[in-house]
C-alpha positions in Angstrom: -1.1 -14.2 1.5 -2.2 -10.6 2.0 -0.2 -7.5 0.9 2.2 -6.0 3.4 0.9 -3.1 5.4 2.0 0.3 4.1 1.8 3.6 6.1 1.1 6.9 4.2 0.6 10.4 5.2 -2.7 12.1 4.4 -3.1 15.7 3.6 -5.7 18.2 2.3 -5.1 20.8 -0.4 -7.1 23.7 1.0 -9.5 25.6 -1.2 -8.0 29.0 -0.9 -9.3 30.0 -4.4 -13.1 30.4 -5.0 -14.6 27.4 -6.6 -11.9 25.0 -5.4 -10.6 22.8 -8.2 -13.8 22.4 -10.2 -14.1 24.9 -13.1 -17.9 24.9 -13.2 -21.0 26.9 -12.4 -22.7 23.8 -11.0 -20.1 22.7 -8.4 -20.5 23.1 -4.7 -20.1 26.6 -3.3 -16.5 27.0 -2.2 -15.8 30.5 -0.8 -12.2 31.8 -0.8 -12.5 33.0 2.8 -10.2 32.4 5.8 -13.2 31.4 7.9 -14.0 28.6 5.5 -10.5 27.4 5.1 -10.0 27.4 8.9 -13.2 25.2 9.2 -11.7 22.8 6.6 -8.3 22.6 8.4 -9.8 22.1 11.8 -12.1 19.3 10.4 -9.0 17.7 8.7 -7.1 17.8 12.0 -10.1 16.3 13.9 -10.3 13.5 11.3 -6.6 12.7 11.7 -5.1 14.2 8.6 -1.4 14.8 8.8 -1.1 18.1 6.9 -3.0 20.9 5.2 -1.4 22.6 2.2 -2.4 25.9 0.5 -1.5 27.0 -3.0 -0.2 30.5 -4.0 -2.3 32.1 -6.8 -2.3 35.8 -7.8 -4.7 36.0 -10.8 -8.0 34.2 -11.6 -9.5 33.0 -14.9 -12.8 34.8 -14.9 -15.7 33.3 -16.8 -19.2 32.9 -15.4 -17.8 31.0 -12.4 -15.1 33.7 -11.8 -12.8 30.8 -11.2 -10.0 31.7 -8.7 -10.7 35.4 -9.1 -10.5 35.6 -5.3 -7.7 33.8 -3.6 -6.1 33.9 -0.1 -2.4 34.5 0.2 -0.8 31.3 1.3 1.6 32.1 4.1 -0.6 34.5 6.0 -3.4 31.9 5.7 -1.3 29.2 7.1 -0.2 31.5 9.9 -3.8 31.8 11.0 -4.5 28.1 10.6 -1.4 27.3 12.6 -2.8 29.3 15.5 -6.3 27.6 15.1 -4.9 24.0 15.2 -2.6 22.0 17.4 -1.4 18.9 15.6 -1.8 19.0 11.9 1.1 20.2 9.7 0.6 23.6 8.1 2.3 23.9 4.7 2.4 27.1 2.7 3.4 27.8 -0.9 5.9 30.4 -2.3 6.9 31.3 -5.8 10.6 31.8 -6.0 10.2 34.6 -8.5 7.8 36.5 -6.2 9.5 36.4 -2.7 13.1 37.2 -1.8 14.5 34.2 0.1 15.5 36.4 3.0 11.9 37.6 3.5 10.6 34.0 3.5 13.4 32.8 5.8 12.2 35.2 8.5 8.5 34.5 7.8 9.1 30.7 8.0 11.0 31.1 11.4 8.0 33.0 12.8 5.6 30.4 11.4 7.7 27.7 13.0 7.1 29.4 16.4 3.4 29.9 15.8 2.9 26.3 14.8 5.3 24.7 17.2 7.4 23.2 14.5 4.5 22.1 12.2 5.2 24.5 9.3 6.3 23.2 5.9 7.2 24.9 2.6 6.0 24.2 -1.0 8.4 25.8 -3.6 7.1 26.7 -7.0 9.9 27.5 -9.5 7.7 28.5 -12.5 3.9 28.5 -12.9 2.0 31.0 -15.1 3.6 33.9 -16.9 0.4 36.0 -16.6 -0.1 35.2 -12.9 3.2 36.8 -11.8 3.7 38.9 -15.0 0.8 41.1 -14.0 2.9 42.3 -11.1 6.1 42.6 -13.1 7.7 39.8 -11.2 7.8 37.1 -13.9 11.3 36.3 -15.1 11.4 35.0 -18.7 13.8 32.1 -17.9 13.9 28.8 -19.7 13.2 25.6 -17.8 16.8 25.1 -16.6 17.1 28.8 -15.6 14.0 28.6 -13.3 15.6 25.7 -11.4 18.9 27.6 -11.3 17.0 30.5 -9.6 15.2 28.1 -7.3 18.4 26.4 -6.2 20.0 29.7 -5.4 16.8 30.7 -3.6 16.6 27.7 -1.3 20.4 27.7 -0.7 20.1 31.3 0.6 17.1 30.5 2.7 18.8 27.4 4.3 21.9 29.5 5.1 19.9 32.1 6.8 18.1 29.5 8.9 21.5 28.0 10.0 24.2 30.8 9.9 24.5 33.9 11.9 25.5 36.2 9.0 25.4 35.5 5.3 27.3 37.1 2.4 26.1 35.9 -1.0 26.8 37.2 -4.5 24.8 35.1 -6.9 23.1 35.3 -10.3 19.8 36.3 -8.9 20.3 37.5 -5.2 22.8 39.5 -3.4 23.2 39.5 0.4 25.7 41.6 2.4 26.3 40.6 6.0 22.7 39.5 6.1 21.3 38.6 9.5 18.0 36.7 10.0 16.8 36.0 13.5 15.0 34.1 15.0 16.0 30.8 13.5 13.5 27.9 13.1 14.0 25.2 15.7 14.6 22.8 12.8 14.5 23.1 9.0 11.0 22.8 7.7 9.9 20.0 5.4 10.2 21.3 1.8 8.3 20.0 -1.2 8.2 20.9 -4.9 6.0 19.8 -7.7 8.5 19.7 -10.5 7.6 16.8 -12.7 10.4 16.7 -15.3 13.7 14.8 -14.7 15.4 18.2 -14.0 12.6 19.1 -11.7 12.9 15.8 -9.8 16.7 16.2 -9.5 16.3 19.8 -8.1 13.7 18.5 -5.7 15.7 15.4 -4.5 18.8 17.5 -4.0 17.2 20.5 -2.2 13.8 19.3 -0.7 12.5 16.6 1.5 9.6 15.5 -0.8 8.0 15.7 -4.2 4.4 16.7 -5.0 3.2 14.4 -7.9 0.4 14.4 -10.4 -0.6 11.9 -13.0 -2.9 12.0 -16.0 -4.2 8.5 -15.1 -3.4 5.6 -12.8 -0.6 4.3 -15.0 1.0 7.7 -15.4 0.8 8.3 -11.6 2.7 5.0 -11.1 5.2 5.8 -13.8 5.9 9.3 -12.4 6.1 8.1 -8.8 8.6 5.4 -9.6 10.7 7.8 -11.7 10.9 10.2 -8.7 12.0 7.3 -6.5 14.5 6.1 -9.1 16.2 9.5 -9.2 16.2 9.7 -5.4 17.9 6.3 -5.3 20.5 7.4 -7.9 21.2 10.5 -5.7 21.5 8.4 -2.6 18.4 9.9 -0.9 16.5 6.8 0.4 14.6 9.0 2.8 13.1 11.2 0.1 9.3 11.2 0.1 6.7 11.4 -2.7 3.2 12.8 -2.3 0.4 12.1 -4.8 -2.2 14.8 -5.4 -5.7 13.3 -6.1 -9.0 14.9 -6.9 -11.5 12.6 -5.3 -15.3 12.6 -6.1 -17.1 10.3 -3.7 -20.7 9.0 -3.9 -22.7 6.4 -2.0 -22.4 4.3 -5.2 -20.2 4.5 -8.2 -23.1 5.8 -10.3 -23.9 8.5 -7.8 -20.3 9.7 -8.0 -20.3 9.6 -11.8 -23.6 11.5 -11.8 -22.0 14.2 -9.7 -19.2 14.6 -12.2 -21.7 14.8 -15.1 -23.5 17.6 -13.2 -20.2 19.5 -12.8 -19.4 19.0 -16.5 -22.9 20.2 -17.5 -21.9 23.6 -16.1 -18.2 23.6 -17.2 -16.9 27.1 -17.5 -15.4 27.1 -20.9 -14.4 30.8 -20.7 -12.4 30.3 -17.6 -10.7 27.1 -19.1 -9.9 29.0 -22.3 -8.3 31.8 -20.3 -6.3 29.2 -18.2 -5.2 27.5 -21.4 -4.2 30.7 -23.1 -2.2 31.9 -20.1 -0.3 28.7 -19.6 0.3 28.4 -23.4 2.4 31.6 -23.1 5.1 29.7 -21.2 8.3 29.6 -23.3 9.2 26.3 -21.5 5.8 24.7 -22.0 7.3 21.5 -23.3 9.0 20.8 -20.0 6.3 22.3 -17.7 4.3 19.2 -16.8 1.9 21.1 -14.5 1.1 23.6 -17.3 0.4 20.8 -19.8 -2.1 19.2 -17.4 -4.0 22.5 -17.1 -3.9 22.9 -20.9 -5.2 19.4 -21.4 -8.1 20.0 -19.0 -9.0 23.1 -21.0 -8.7 21.5 -24.4 -11.0 18.6 -23.3 -13.3 21.1 -21.6 -13.4 19.1 -18.4 -14.6 20.6 -15.1 -12.1 18.5 -13.2 -8.9 16.7 -14.0 -9.0 13.6 -16.2 -7.2 11.7 -13.4 -9.9 12.3 -10.8 -10.7 9.2 -8.6 -14.4 8.7 -8.8 -16.7 6.2 -7.1 -18.0 4.8 -3.8 -15.6 4.9 -0.9 -14.7 1.2 -1.6 -14.0 1.9 -5.2 -11.9 5.0 -4.4 -9.9 3.1 -1.8 -9.2 0.3 -4.3 -8.0 2.7 -7.0 -5.9 4.7 -4.5 -4.3 1.6 -3.0 -3.3 0.4 -6.5 -1.5 3.7 -7.2 0.0 4.0 -3.7 1.5 0.6 -3.8 2.5 0.8 -7.5 4.1 4.2 -7.2 5.5 3.5 -3.7 4.0 6.8 -2.5 4.7 8.2 1.0 1.6 10.4 1.1 -1.7 11.3 -0.4 -3.0 14.9 -0.8 -6.7 15.2 -1.3 -8.9 17.6 -3.3 -12.7 17.1 -3.1 -15.7 19.0 -4.5 -17.3 19.6 -1.1 -14.6 20.3 1.5 -16.9 19.5 4.4 -19.1 16.5 3.6 -16.7 15.0 1.0 -13.7 15.5 3.2 -15.5 13.8 6.0 -16.3 10.9 3.7 -12.6 10.6 2.7 -11.4 10.8 6.3 -13.8 8.1 7.5 -15.2 5.7 4.9 -12.3 5.9 2.4 -9.7 5.8 5.1 -11.4 2.7 6.6 -11.5 1.0 3.3 -7.8 1.8 2.7 -7.0 0.4 6.1 -8.8 -2.8 5.3 -6.5 -3.0 2.2 -3.4 -2.5 4.3 -2.9 1.2 3.6 -2.6 2.7 7.1 -2.9 6.4 7.9 -3.0 8.5 11.0 -6.6 9.1 10.2 -7.4 5.3 10.4 -5.5 5.1 13.7 -7.6 8.1 14.9 -10.8 6.2 14.0 -9.6 3.2 16.1 -8.9 5.4 19.1 -12.4 7.0 18.8 -14.0 3.7 18.5 -12.2 2.4 21.6 
């Protein structure tokens, strides 16, 4: 008997920082320009992807590759991409320490109009002390304090989206007879990448989905199941989980592995050392799962994450299917070295192999329609 069919959403993590997610001088050229990101988003839409997500980053890591020294601002980027597309979800990222919730509440309402209801929000409660500290915006809060701030932040934003006037006297924000019009037609999907139990509880209580990473297949499954377990305990059966995967495809497994070897041959150790040093300055490092993954990458001098899914389209699909089913994921978010050719490979060959294994996406349905 075959495995039951499972539907998942498919998204792309846009390369709004130069170099994408490969810290190397031998990786494909990935310019941090709006024109390139629009090209990627339009391609993703045409392939049948469900959403495009952009990160928020304010400071790069230098080195020979000048990794992420140039980055696009997330919300303005997604505003343009919303106008350039017609179906795909457009999800932007905000740091709760950087933007006042009343400012984002109005920005989100406008983005809701531009996109016709396709806008989504990714909340980041912490991140890198140097990244936001360079602007004097980093708050030296412990792990619990960051989520206390984030909870107050999203509570204020939701009130402004649904109430005519808001009075709020909190620990971090004060609003007096605050008006915010227009309102979004509906509350946007909201995701967060908190990976600790407290991060998951914040996300389940205040968001619609969790953005997950893993150090390997088993860790992905463990993390995904933990998020679902907490959601069940909090009576949120509709809560979604989205896995983030770096995918390196090749015509064969060896070709894909040779690509990774090439990237590693030019690994930018200076940029990785800077990344490690900056994240190591986090007073809540023990609980900051994202920071620890960045530090691990730097310590091991890897050009890409250790959890990268590498191989032929069939091998990639088999590995992804195991994690999707094992972790009971609702979505897959894709990072690739080449955001044109590799993304096309994922949106066609990998998607077709997933569909053959019973993992169904809008992209696979799109292929069937094109074929018909």
